[in-house]
Structures are given as structure tokens and as C-alpha cells.
N, C-alpha and C positions, 0 to 999 in steps of 0.2 A: 231619250233618248238617249250607252252614251247618248242617248239620246240624242246621245252620241248617235243621235239619233238623231241626230238631229233631232243631232242629231240630230227632234225632233224632231223635229222633228223633225221635217224635212231635214234639217239637220241633217240630214242625211237624206233627206227627203224621201226615201222610199225603200224597197227590198223586194225580193221576188222568189218564185218557185217554178220549177219546171214540172211537167207531168208526163206520166207514162202509164198506160193501162195495157195489160196483156193477159193472155191465157196460156198456161203451160200445162201440158198433159201430165208432166211429172209432179206438178204441185198437187197436194191433197185438197179435196173439196173444203171450202171454208164458208163462213157465215158472213153475209153482207151486212152493212149497217142496218138494214131493215129486218135482218134475222133470217134471210133466205140462203140456203145452201146452194151455191151455183158453180162452185169450182173455179171461179175467175179471181185472179189475183189483181188487185188494183194498186198501182204504185202512185203515190203522191210525192212529188218533189217540192219541198218548201224552200224558197230562197228569201231570207229575211235579214233585217238590219241590226237587230239588237244583240250586240256581242256580249252584253253583261249576263244574259241568262242562257247563253248557247248550250252549255252542258246540261243544265236543268231542263231546258226545253226538249233536248234530245232524249232525256230519261223519261219525260212524260209522254213523248211520242211513242216510246217503246211500250209504255203501259197501255196505251191505246191499241197498239198492235197486238198485245197479249190478249186483249178483250175482243179483238176483231181479227181473226186469223187470216182473213183474205186480204188484209191491207198491209202494204209496205210503205213506210214514210221515210223519205230521204230529206235531210235538212242541210242546207248550205247557208252559211251566215256571211254577209258582206257588210262591214260597218267599220266603226272606229275611224281610222285615217283614210279609208277608202270612200269614194263617192258612190253612194248607194243608188242615186238616181241614174247616174251614167251606167252603172252596172246593170240596172233593170232594163234600160233602153237597149243596151247591147245584147242582153239575154233574149229579149223579144226579137230583135233584128236578126239574131242567129237562127231563128226558126224553132228553137228549143223553148217554146213558150211555157211559162210557169203555170201551175195549177193554183197555188196560193202565193200571194205576194203582198207587199206593203204599200199603202197609199197614205198620204199625209193630210188630206182634207179636201176642200172644194176645188182647189186648183188641180190637184192630182186626179180628182174625180173627173174633171173636165178633160184632162189630158188622156185618161185611160178608160173613159166611159164605155167605149165600144168593146172593151175587154173585161168588163166587170159584171158578174152575175148578181141577180137580185137575191139578197139574203133575208128578205122580210119574213119568210116563213120559218125562220129558225127561232127556237125558244130564246136564245141569247139576245136576239134583236128585241124581243118583247120585254126582256129584263134589263136592257141598257138604261142607265140613269138618265133622267130628264136632261135634255140639251146635248147629250153626247153624240147623237146621230144627226144633228142638224146639218153639219157640214158634208155629210156623205149620203144624204137623201135627195133623190131627184125624181120628180113626178110620182111620189109615193113609194118609190123603190129604195130600199136600204142597200147601198152598194159597198158597205164596209162595216166591220165589227170592231169596236174599240179594243186596243190592247189593254189599257189600264188608265189610271189617272197618274200624272206626274207633276211635280213641282220643282222649281229651282230657285236659287238665290245665291247667297254667299255661304258656303260650307265652312265652318270655323272649328278650330281646335279649342275645346272647352278648357283644357288644362293650361294652355298657354294664356288664354284670356284671364283665367283666375290668377295665375302667377303675375300677370301684368297689372292686376287690379282693375280690370275692365268688366263691367256688368253688361252682358249681352242684351239684356232687356232695355238698356238705356239707348240702344242704337235704333232710333226711330226716324231719322232724317239724315240728309247728307252731312251736315255739320258734325253730328255726333259720330257718324261713321268715320269721317275724316280725322276727327280728334283721336279716335281709338287707333286708327292706322298709324298716326304719328307717334303715339305712345309705344306701340309695338315696335315700330322702326327704331325708336330711341333705345329700346332694350333688346335689340336683336341678339347681341352677344351673350347676355346672361340667359336669354330664353332659348339659345341654341338654334336660332333661325338663320337661314341663308338670306331670306327676304320675307316681307309680309305676305305678298301675293305670288301666285304663279299664274300669269295670264297666258293661255295657250293661243297666241296670235296666229299660229299656223293653222288652227282649226277654224275655218271660216264660219262653221255652223255655230260656234260658241259666241262669236261677235256679231256676225251678219244676220243670224236668226234669233238666238236666245236673248242676247243682250239688247239687240235692237227692238225686239218685241216688247221688252219692259217699257220702252219709251214711245213705241208706236201704238201699242194696244189701246192706251187711253185716248189717243187721237181717233181711233176707229171704234170707240165705244165698247171695247173689249169683245167685239164680235167678229169672228172670222169671215162671215159673209159680207159684213160691211167693208172689211179690208179687200175682199175678193172683188167687190163691185166698184171700189174706188178708182177713178180714172187718174188720180194724182195722189201724191203724198206730200205733206207739208213739213214734216219734222217739227211739229209744234213744240216738242220737248227736246229739240236738238241740242240746246245748250246743256241741259241736264245730262243727256246722253254723253256728251263730250267730257263732262266732269267725272263721271263714273269710269269711263274708259281711261282717262288720264290718270286718275287715282290708282287704278290697277296697274297701269303701265309704269308709272313713276316709281312705284314701290314693289315692283316684281323682279323675280329672277330674270336676267337678261341673256341674250336678246329675245324679246317676247315673240317676234315674228317667226322664229324657228322652233318655238316651244310647242310640243304637241300634247294630246290628251294623256297618253301613257306617262309621259314625263310629269305632267301636272299632277295627276291623281296618284299614280303608283310610286314614282321616284321621289317626288317632293312633298306632297301632302301626307300620304300614308306613312312616310318615314319621318314625319314631323319636322321637315326642313323649312316649311312655310306654314303660316298660320291660317290663311284664308284662300279659298279658291271659288271661282264662280262655276257651280255645277248644280246637279239636282239629286234627288233621292236615288236615282239609278246607280250612283257611284258606290253605294253601300257595299255591294258584293265585292267590288274590286278592292276596297279598303279592308274589308273583313278577310279577304284572301291573303293579305299581307300582315295584318295585325287585328285579330278578331276582338281583342279586349278594347283596343282603341276605337274600333268601329262601333262597338256596342255601347260604350260608356263615355267616349271622349269627343263626340262630334255633334253638331247641331246646325240649324239653318238660320241665317240672318236675312232680313229683307234687302232688296236692292232699291234704295230710295230714289224716287223720281221727284227731283226738286221742282216745286211749283204745282205738284199734283198730290201724291201721297208718298209717305216715307216708310210705312210699316206693312207693306204688302209683298207677297211673292207671286210670281206667275204660276198658275195651275191650269192644266188642261189635258187633253188626250194627245199623246205623242205621235201615235200612228194607228192605223187601222189595218185589219186583215181584209184583203180582197181575194175573190175567187175568180179565176179566168173563165169567162163565159164562152170562150172558144174551145174549151176542153171537151172531151167526150162526156156524155151524160153521166156515166158511171163515176168518172173522175170528179165531176162537179158535185154530185150528190155525196160522195165520200168525203170530199174536202169540206163541204158544209157540215157534215156530220161530225167530223173531227173538231172543227172550230167550236161547234155547239157543245160537244162533249167537254172540251177544254174549260169552258166557263160555266157549265151547268151540272156536270157530274160531281159527285163527292170527291173522287180522285183528282179531277181537274181543279176543282175549287181549292182543295187543300194545297196543291202545288202552286197555284196562282198566288196565294198569300204566303205560304211558308217556304216554298222553294224559290219562286221568282221574286219574292219580296215586292209584289205589286200592291198598289192601292186599287182595289177593285172599282171597275166602272159599271158594275152590274148590281142589281138587287140580289138579296139572298145570301149575303156574306156576313160573317161575324166580325165587326170592326175590332173587337178585342184581340183578334188573332194577328193583327198587324204587328209584326215582330220588330222591325228595325227602327231605330230612333229617327232617322231622316224621314221615313214614310209617316211616322207618327206626327212629326212636326208639320209635314205638309197637310196631313189630315186635320190637325188642329187649326191651322191657318184657314183651311176650307170651311170648317165648322163655324169659325168666327166671321166668315165673310171677308177676310183680309187677303183677297186675291186680286191678281191682274189676269185678264183673259189671254188666251193664246190666239193672237191674230196672225202670226207668221205663216200659218198654214194657208192663209189667203193671199200671201204675196204673189206677184207675178212669177211665173215659172222661172226658176233659177236666180231670181233677183236677189234673194237674201245672201246667198253664198257667192255667186259668180259676179254680182255687181257690187252690192254694198260690202260684202265680206272682202272682196278684192280691194276695194277703195280703202277700207279700214287697214288692211295690211300695208298699203302704200303710206297711209298716215303714220302707222306705227314705225315704219322704216324711215320716216322723214322725207318721203318723196312727194307728199301732197299735204296741203293744208286741210283743216277741218271744213272750211268753206268749199274746197274742191270736192271733198267727200260728199257733202250734202248736195251740191249742184249736180254732180255726175249721177248720183243715185236718184235724184228727182227725175232727171231726164230719162234714165233707164227704166224707171217705173212707168212713165208715160208711154214710152215705146213698147213696153211689155203689154200694155193694155190696148194697143192699137190692133 
């Protein structure tokens, strides 16, 4: 997600699109997705959360328009530092309901189920990789199509590690990570670093969703549905969670609670002022936009070790899904479905997904050799080796990750609360969210 996207996912937890279908006598007759010339122009307003591929997505939408002269696609992107979930709810409340919008998994499906069309009949749904549709399937109906696969961990500067004499492959548990961080800190001046980490404490999705997932997914058997059905949360690996959070905070550019995503990725890491950031493969485009050589040859992913569980895994999952508004006009629904299907199954769309979006495909029929950027390749290799942690955060109670746990973590980083306060308040909020 930025996955920022929460971002994943929720992380942002959602995104959206408005729709409009109209017929204008001044418009020339056009061909519908089914190939029928009917003169009707269908407008699809897409409101989505992934800021990292905004420009590329708009270009691909234009390619679809070129192939379907009766279709107009408008794309609005809300993400990054903005709350996508709140924006989506506001959009629907305004009466300007989207045709295509983003959902994050079973909790979002439950929240928006009466406004989600069945996508089971699309070719893309049939080609989705095993397990990727479980969280968005209800009573046999597929209510969302996966964006892609994403993974996150600690993105590190290879050149700085080499200069410091640190072998990234040696970092397989908390003690080895801590030792590496202390070496980097001791050599900050000669390495040209402002700090070892840049912890964006302002971004509640980074801490309350992504970081927490690393330590809660094992508790929920790496299964989003198990998390979704859980009436309580134990924080079985809460001490390990605290150690990783403290390590980042203690060795980060300060103050962390006011540090945002843009500062973390673009100002600090991409300009090589810090050595490590907690992010995912989605940041490649942002880094490449500032220093393409560094992005292509100087970065990689380290695991986020979970002491007491596993130390050499990274979380990998589906960051978001595309949903189609079931309340839209039939022509809008069918055109929206056709566009999403085209995006993931046509040669033009598939090429853009891998080469322009830098996505790790969540569908069959792709050439893995075409995965271009190093971060996505690292994620793919972790997946191939089975060295992954599931994405359970899409099954958190609505708003819990950011508005409850994320807020509590901000209080902790500011010195306003103890870690025990964070855990206790978050446990209580989870139980209330399940009532």
C-alpha cells in the first residue's frame, strides 16, 4: 500500500470512485465493451488509494479509452497522508457514489457488502491465484479483484551496509538486527547518515497496521478470516512488537511522531540520509523518481524479526481489492467490470501491471521474469521460499488498526502512555469492535 495503503492496506484502508453514465447527441457513436455500437458514452469515475502508481494508472486508463471509444474514465486518487476510509465514507454520504472503489478484505466486505457487485463472471476472478479471493468471497460471490501482491519489511541501503561491513544475509533474528543497527549508529558520521532509521510515527497505518500485523498475524495463524472472527486479541508477541518499535524509535530521526511517509521515503531514505526504513516494495517508484540508479542497484529488503516466533520472514499479501458499486446503472457496472478485467488479462494491461505499475501479479498468466524492480524481486523470492508472514490486518475490527492501536502507539512514542497502556487500551477496543 504507500500501501500507503495502507496503507494496506487498510492502511489506508480503502479508496473509491464515482460514476456517471450519459448520452449526448453530440457524441459520435461508439462501441460498447461487448462490441455494440449504441452511441452512449459511459463515464466511470474511479476513486482509488494507491498514490504510487497514479500517473501510470491514468495512462493505462487512457489506453483502455482508446480501445473503447464510448468509455470515459476519470480517476481520483486519495492516499498517502489522507485517510482513505474516511474519504470513501464521505464520498458515499455525499450521494456521488463511486463506480469503482477499493476494499481491504473481509471487514471492508462486511461494511460495504450491499454496495458491491458480484465479479465472479470475470476472467480475472478465474485467474486469481489460490487464496487471494478468500477474504472477499461471500456465499460464492467474488466481491473484489486483487490489486497485486505486496510485501514489506525493512528497506535498507546496500551501499551503506557494505561500507559498514554488515552482511544483510546475517540478519535473521532480533539480536543480529540490533547488532547491525548499533554498528551503523556508531559509524553515522563516516557513513553520512543523520540516523539509522526514519520511523514515520505520524502514519498510523505504518505502525498500527503494517508493523502490528507482523506480530499479530502469527497469533491468528496468518489467516485474515481467523482475525476477522476473533472476539479478542491477546498480543501473544507483544514484547517482541515493543522491541522492534523501540529499536526503530531509539535510532530514528526525531521526533518520530511528526515524521510522515514523504519525509521518510523521499527526503531521508532516497537521499541516503538514513540507512533503513520500514516499508514495502511499493516505495520503489518513489525512490526511482529521485534516484533511479540507487533504486535499481542500491536497495533491498530485510525481514522484521518476531522474537519467539520467526526471524527471517516478511509479511506478504494482497494490499487492496477493486470493488464495483452494485448500485450503479447496469451499463456502468458492466463497463467497470470490463475495465478491471481488461487491466489484468489483456496484453496491454498485463504489460502495464508488471512494467509500469511494478506490481507483483496476483493472477496466473504472467511472466515472472518481467518483474523489474529489486524490491518486488526480493518479495517474490521470499514468497517462493515460503518465508512469509500472512496479512491479517485486513481482518482487524473496522478502524481498530489506525484509530485505536495506531493512536495508542503515537501516545507511546510521545511518552504519554506506557506500553502496558497501549496493549490494554487496544485489547479493550478490539473487544468493543467485535460487539
